[in-house]
N, C-alpha and C positions, 0 to 999 in steps of 0.2 A: 503494500499500499504506500502510495507516495503522497499523501495527502498531510496535512499538519496534524490530523488526528490519528490515534493509533488504532491498528486494526485487530480483531480478534479472529481466529480460525478455530473452530470446534469441531471436533468429530468424535464419534462413537467408538469405543474399543472393543465391542462385542463381548463385554463382561470381563476382558483381560485387561490388567494394569499394563499401559504402553511400554515397549521394549526400552529399559534404560539400564545402565550401570549405575546403580543409585548407592550412594555412600551414606553412612549414617549421619554425617554432617549435614547432608542436603534435605534430610527430612525433619519435619518439627510436627509435634504433637499441638494442636491448638484446641484448647479446652473450650466448653459452651461459654459465650460471652467474651472471649478473649480475641485479641488482635495480633497478627504477627506480619512484620514487613521484611522486605528484602530490597536493597538499595544497590544501585549500580550508577557509578559516576562516569566510567568509561564509555565514550560512545561507540566502541567496539562490540558491545553487547547490543545486537541489532533485534533480537527476540529471544523470548523465553518461553519454556513449557512448564505449565502449572498442572499438576495431577493431585487431586483431592480425592481421599477415599475414608471409609469408615470401616468398623468391624461387624458390618450387618446392619446398622442403625441408620436412621435418617441423616442426611448432610444438608444443611442449611447454612450457607454462607454469602456473604458480600465481598466481592473481589473489585479492587480498584486498582488503576495505573495512575499514579500521580507522576506526569510527564513535566518536569522543570518547575520552577518556582512560581509561574505566574499563569499556568495553564488549569482549566478545570479538570478536575480527574474523569477518566474514563470509567465508568461502573457497569458491574454485571453483577446480577442476583442468580444464585445456583439453588436448585433444591432438586435432591434425590431421595426417593424413599428408601432404598437399600444401596449405600455407598461401597459395599463390598461386591454386590452384583454387577452394579453399574457405575464403576468409578468416573469422575469427571476429569476430562482432560482438555486443555485450552492451550493453544499457541499465541502468545501474545506479541505483537511488534512492539518494539520500545526503541524508536528510532531518535538519534541525536540526543543521547543523555544529558543530564542526570535523569535518572527514572527510578521510582519505587513501585513495586508490587506488594499490595496489602491484602491480606486475607483476614476477614472477621467472621468467627464463628458465631452467627446469631441463633443457633440452636440452643437448647436447656444445657446446663452444665453437665448432665448425665450423658451427652452426646458428643464426645470429642471427634475430632477430625484429624485426618493425618495429610499433612501438605507436604508436596516435594516440588522444589522448583529447580527446574535444569537449564542450563545456558549454553551447553557445549554439544549434546547430541540431541537434536530436536526431532521428533516424529515429523514425518511429512505426509499430508492427506493422500489418499488414493485418487486415481484418476477419475473414478466415479464420483468422488466427494467434490473434487474441484470442478467437473462439468457441471454438476447440479448446483453450484453456489449461485447465490441470489442477493441482491441489495434490499435491505430492509430499512424503509424509512424511518425517520423520528417519530416517536409516538405510536409506531404500528406493532402488532403482535404477532409472531409467527410461532405456531407450536408444532412438535414432531411425535408421532406416536411411535411407541416401542412395542413390538410383538413380544 
């Protein structure tokens, strides 16, 4: 995406956590009502992949990209009934740093989530996903059923 605003590509991982060489330092447990942030000052980090999951519990989170000191944050709301069966994965463009990615678990304290942010090995969407992409105008709502 070449606009001033960040782009977000989301794709379903068929119930399997995306393939990543994850390290313990990359993974954080975010308790209900808590906030976790990752900041990148380097402009060389052009995109990140965020993977959220739970141990079979509901996943309810707000995700924000804070792009520079004077821009309004780009926001996304995520709700998944079972974060183990269907983990959430998004590739977030982070052009021209500094950038901060924030995850707020807005679920109850009994529903922690696991957040993993990756900057080096980013999953790419399939050709089917890329060919079916569409622009959703501001204020519009688009839902996708899962079978």
